[in-house]
N, C-alpha and C positions, 0 to 999 in steps of 0.2 A: 785171429781172424774168423775162424770157425765158431768162437764163441761169440764174437760180435755177430755173425750173421744169423747164428741161432737165437741171440736176442732181439734181432730186428725182425726177423720171422715170427718167433715168438709175441712179440708188439704186434704185428699186422694182425695175426690171428686174432688176440684178444680184441682189438677194435673189429674185427669181422664180425666175432661173437656178439659183441656188445651192439653193432648196427643190426645183427639178426635178429636178438630179442627184442630192440627198438621196434623193428619193422613187426615183428609177430604180435608183438602187445599193442601194435597201432598207437603207441604215442607219440605220435607225429608232432604234437605240441611241444613235446618236452624232448627235444633232441638230444642224443646223447654228446659229450663235450669229446669230439675226436681231433680236436685242434685243426690244421690245416692241412692241405696235401688234396691226395685222390679220395680217402674216405670224406674229408671235408666237403669236397666238390659234390661227391656223391648225395651228403646229408643234406646239402643246400638244394639241389635240384629235386630231391624227395618231398621236402618242407614245401618247394614252390608248386608241384605239382597237387600236393595234397591241398593246399589253399586255393589253387585254381578249381580243383574239384568240389571242395566245400563251397566254394563261392557259387557255382553252378547249381549245386546240389540243394541249396539255401533258396535260391532263385526259384528252381523247379517247385520246391515245396510250397514257396509263397504263392506262386500260380496255382498249385492245386488247392491248397487252401481257401484261394479267392474263388475258384471254380467252385469247390464243395459248397460253400457259403452262398453263392449265386444260384447254385442248382437247388440248394435247399429253400432259398426264399422263393422260388419261382411257383406260381400258382398250378403249374402244369407238371403231371409226372414225368420223369425221364427215367428209363431203362437202357443200359447199354448191353448189345448183343452182341456175339460173335456172329459166325458164316451160319453156323450150326443152330442158331436161334438160341443158344444158351445164355443165360443171365451172367454177364460180368460186373456189373455194377448196377443201383439203382438210387433215386433219391427219397426223400422223408415221403413227398406226395405220392410217388407211386408206390411205397409200401401201404399209404392210406387206401388208395384206390384199387390196389389188387389183395390187400392182406398179405405182403411179402416180409418173410422173415431174413434177416442177412445171413444168421448162421446155417439156416435151413435150405433156403432158396437158391442161393449162389450156384450157378451149374446147371440149374435146371431149364428145361427149354419153356420157351414162354407159353408154347402153345398148349402144353400140359398143364399150365395154371388158369389160363384164359381158354375155356372149352367154350367156343362159342363156332358154330359152322361158318358164319360170316367174316370171322376173323381170321379162322384158318384158310379159308380161300383167300383172303386178302395177302396172308404170308406168302402162299404158294404162288401166286399171282406173278410177282414181281413189278406190278403197277402200284408205284405210290405216291403218285401224284396227289391224288385227294385222298383225305382219312376216310375210313370207315367207323361207323356208328353202332355199336353193340348193347346189349344190355346184359352184361356178365352175370349177375345174380337174378334171375327171374323173380326171387322173391322180394327184392329191392326196387325203390323206384330210381333209380339211378343210370344214365346212360353215359357212357364213355365213347370219345372217338380218340381213335388209334391211328397214328402215321408214322411210318417208316423214313429215316433219312439216311442214306449210305454215306461213311466218311471211312478214310483210309482204305486199306487193301480189303480186309474182312471184317470190319465193324461195322455196325449199324445202331443208330439211335432211335428208339420208339417214343416217340412223344404222346402223352396219354393227358386228355383235357375231358373235363366234366362240362357236357353239355346237356345235361338234364332241363335244366330251364330253357334253353332253346327248343329241346323237344315239346317241352309241354307248352311252350307258347304256340309251336306249330301245330300240335294237336287242337288247341282252342281255337286257333285261326280256322282251321279245318271245320271243327263243329259250327263254329259261328256262320261259316259261308254256308254250309249245308242250311243249318237251321234257319239264317235269313231268307235264302233263297225258298225255302217251304212256305215260310210266313209272307214273302211277297207274293208267290204264284196266284195266290187266292184273290187278293185284292186287285191284281192287273187282269185277271180272269174277269171281275165283275166290272172294272172299266172298260174292257175291250168289249163286253157283251154291251153296255149302254151306248157305246161309241156306233157300234154295229146298228145298232137300233135307230139312232138317230140319224145315221147316215141314209138308211133306207126311209125314213119317214118323209112323206112328201109336204108336211106342213111345215118342215124345217125351212127358214129363208134360205135363198140361192146363195147370198153372200157368204152364208156359213158351212158351203159345202166343203171349199178349199182348207179352213181351217180343220173342218173335223176330219178330211182326208189326212191330212198332215198329223193328227193327233192319233189316227189308228195306225199310220205307219210307224210313228214311235212307241206305240204301245205294242205292236206287234215285235218290233226290235227289242224292247224291254223284256218282252216274254221269251223272245229267243236269248235273250243272254242268260235270264234265269235258268231255262232249261240247258243251257251249256254249263252253267255252274253247278247244277245237279249232276250231270254227267261227270263233271271233272270232280266232285267231289267223292261221287262212286268211285272212279278211278282211283284217286288217291287213298281211299280207304282200303283198297285191294291192291294198292302197290302196283296198280295196271297189270296184274298178272290176270292172263285169258286163256281159259280151257273150254273145251267143250265141242266146240264145233269143228267139221271140216270144211273149210271156207274155199269155194272155187274162185279164185282170185280173178281169173280170166273173165269168167260170166259177169263178177261184180264191177270189172272195168267197162265192160260191155254197157251195162245198163248206165254207169255214170256218165259213159259218153252220150247215151240217148238223152239222158238227162239234161246235159249241157246244151246239145241241140234244139232241146225243145224251149228253150228259154227265148223270149222275145228280142233279147240283144246277146248275141252269142259270136265267138271268134268265127271266122269263113271256115276253118279248116280245124276239124278236132281228130287226130289220128290214133288209130289203137293197134298196138303192135304186140300181139300175143306169141312170144318164141318159148313157151314153156307149159306144160299141164300139171306143174308142180301145186299142190295145195296147200293151205296154211292151217294148224290147227289153234283154233280161237274163238271168242265169242263173235259170232258173226255181226251183230249189230255195233258193236263197237269198232270191229275193222272197218264195216262199211262206213261209219261215222269219220274214222281217221282218214280214210283214203279220199273220202268225200271233201273232207276239209282242204286236203290239198290240191285235188282237182279243181275244186272251187275257187280256191284263191288263184290259181292260174288262170281261169276263166274269166274272173272279175278284173283283172289287170291287165288282160290280152286286149288290144284293140280289134274292132269288128273285122279289119282285114288281115288280123293277123292269125296265128295257127299255135294249137297245142297238141303236144305229141304224149301218149301215155305208152309206156314199156313194161311188160313184165318177162324177165327171163330168169336162168339160172345156170350157174357154173360151179366149180370146185369149192367156192369159197360161201355158196349159197344160194339163195334166192333174191331179184333183185325188182324194186319198182321205182321207175323214174317218171318225173313229169317236167318237161321241159316246154317254154313258150317263146315266144317273140315280143313280151310286154318289156317294160322297162326295167326289170331286174332288180335285183337287192344289193346295197353297196356293201362291201366286204364287213365294215365296222359293225354292221347289225347283225351279221350272222351269228356270232355268240350268245345273242339275246333274243332270237327268234324263239325258242321254246319258254321263254319267260310267260307269267301269266299278264294277259292285258296288254303285251308289248306290242306297238305300233311302229313299222318302219315309217310310215307318213300317217300322222294321226289324222289330218285334214283328210286325204284321202281315202282313209280307212273308213271316216264318218260318212262320205258320201257315197262309199259302196256297200254299207252297211256290217261292215267288219267289226267285231266287238274285241280283237286283239289276242282271242283265247284259242285259236283253231290251231296254231302250231305247237302249244302247249298241249292241247286235248290230244292231238294226234301223236305226240311223243310218247305221252302216257298211255292211250290206247294199244299202241304197239310195242309198250317197253316188255313186255312177257315174252316176245317173240323175235322182235328188231335187234340185231347185232350192231348197226352202225346207221348214222345218218350221215349224209354229206352234200353241201350246197357248194358247187362252183361256180364262181361269179365271173366270167370271162368280160372285158373290156366290151362296152359299145352294144352289149347285147345280154339278153335274159340268161339264166343259170337253169341248168337241168337239176333238180333234187333228185338225189339218189337213195333210197332205203334199202338196207340188204338185211335178209331176214336168214336166220337159221333155216335149214330144212329140215322140219320135222314130220312132215307127212309126205307121202308117195303121191303119185300122181293119180291114183286109183280113187273111184269116188268112195 
């Protein structure tokens, strides 16, 4: 009996050793012959688990291969970053754009490789809805747009696109607008001069008086558009950054109020509320032009029986300028496009009032160096106050 038990235990131990060697050598595809019984069930379950694991692993590997092939074929660069902005993975285009090397740059911080202040500010801002366009290498004529997309718990996807062509086209457009405006100003000046001479000439037949007056009005309007384009080109050339003067906003608004009341047709009530002595630092002529455009827009579209209110105040968030009126207001669908070039909410009405559609764009550009936010609230059935919030960069002292 003892010999039989020893033989059985020896046999089980031998099967266990074979099973251990099989598992250690990971030869799951070639299971040992352990017949049936307990060890046979164990081998069967291990083989089944291995096959299931192998199936899922193969599927994941296929997905990864497809993902890598698709990212390699993308025209944009892709860099995977962890929460510390360290490089986890990048595709071939990202390597081409940024000069990355897999064996060297893995684990490095992306802001150590893209050393540009705009890009660094973008990374720290946490605001990634819009891309940032930078020129990483000052010696190369290449502009790259970077945009971050969050995914997972601590992973971020950095998309990189070459926008050099778009930037060059935009520069060409700006140059064209500036050059065309300069070239058109002289002929328009000559035309306006001749029209003014003809209008004052008593020998001109009376039936031509009205056509000449209309021609003069249109030439004045065209001249104003040209001047507006020149101002806008100047602002775009400097990115709207204004420095220099300490501007008394309260005094400027008082002067704008007097100008509105001096017009032949104006709102019955133009109210001015100055609740702050804070001054702004900027180029006074540009700030005057920006504020004038906003006030002029409110005055033009407010009926003679209506009212316009100008207010200047400050609080912990900064300094604020608001324009409110009792005019028809602006529909909510137009608000996102207000600062586009030549965009008109009502093209027909703008032509009647002499608007060119550039005022909002110019105002936003003129103030871009100091303005923190624009907000236009549009309640139903009445006009909306425009609120411009500025950083307080100057004290109330002259």
